[in-house]
N, C-alpha and C positions, 0 to 999 in steps of 0.2 A: 913589623913590616921590614923586610930586608931593603937595603939601599946599595946603590953602586955609584961611585964617583966617576964623572965623565967630564973631563976638562974643567970647566968653570961651574959645574952644576952637580947636585946630588939628585939621583933619580930613585924614587921609592917604587918598589914592585912587589907583586905577590905571585906565587906559583901554586897551582892546585892540580891534583890528579897525577896520573902516569900515562904514558903512551906517546903517540905522535904529538909534537908540540904545535900549539896554535897561539899566536900573539894577538891579543885584542888591543887595538889602538883607539883611544877616545877621540871624539871630535874636539874642536877648539873650545876650551873652557870647561869641559866635562871631566869630573873626577873618575878614576878607575872604579871606584865603588859602584858606579852605575852598572858595570858588567856583572857584579857579584849578586845582583838581585835575581836575574833569571837566566841570562845567557851562559855565564860561566858554569853554574851548577849543571845545566843540561849537557854542556860539552864534556864535563868531567864524567857524568853518568854514561855518556856515549863512548867513553874510553880514551879521551884526549887529555893531554897535559896542557893546562891553560895558564898563560902568562899575561898578567895585566900590569900596567904601570901608569903612574901619574906623570903627565907631560911636564916639561919645564914650566915653572910658574904656577902649577896647581899643587897645593899642599897635599901631602907632606913633602913632595919634591921641592927643591929650592928654586929660586928665581934669580937668574943672572941679571945684570943691569939692563940688557936689551936682548930680546929673543924674537924669533919668527917661526912660522909654521914649517919652514924648510929644514929646521933643526930636528924635527920629529923622527925622521928616518934614522939618523945616527943614534938617537936615544933608544929607539926600538931595537936596533941591531945589537947595541951594547947590552941592553937589558936582557935580550934573548940569550946572548952568549954567556953572560954572567949567571943566569939562572940555570945553566946546564942544558938548555934546550937546543 
């Protein structure tokens, strides 16, 4: 699983397929693996490039000393940029 360094945290992500990119963001506490069961494969079959990532504090991403949900947007944007989407 690729990783990207973002300030004080390491974000783990995956990229599947080719085409127009879609970034799937998990809810609080949910691992990105949940997208891999049904949603991501169907989007890839439909011709999309799918980017998933584990939020801060959700393994295998690292957990900084203190984090909040408002940090998710920068994590998603950086993961999207680093994955080439």
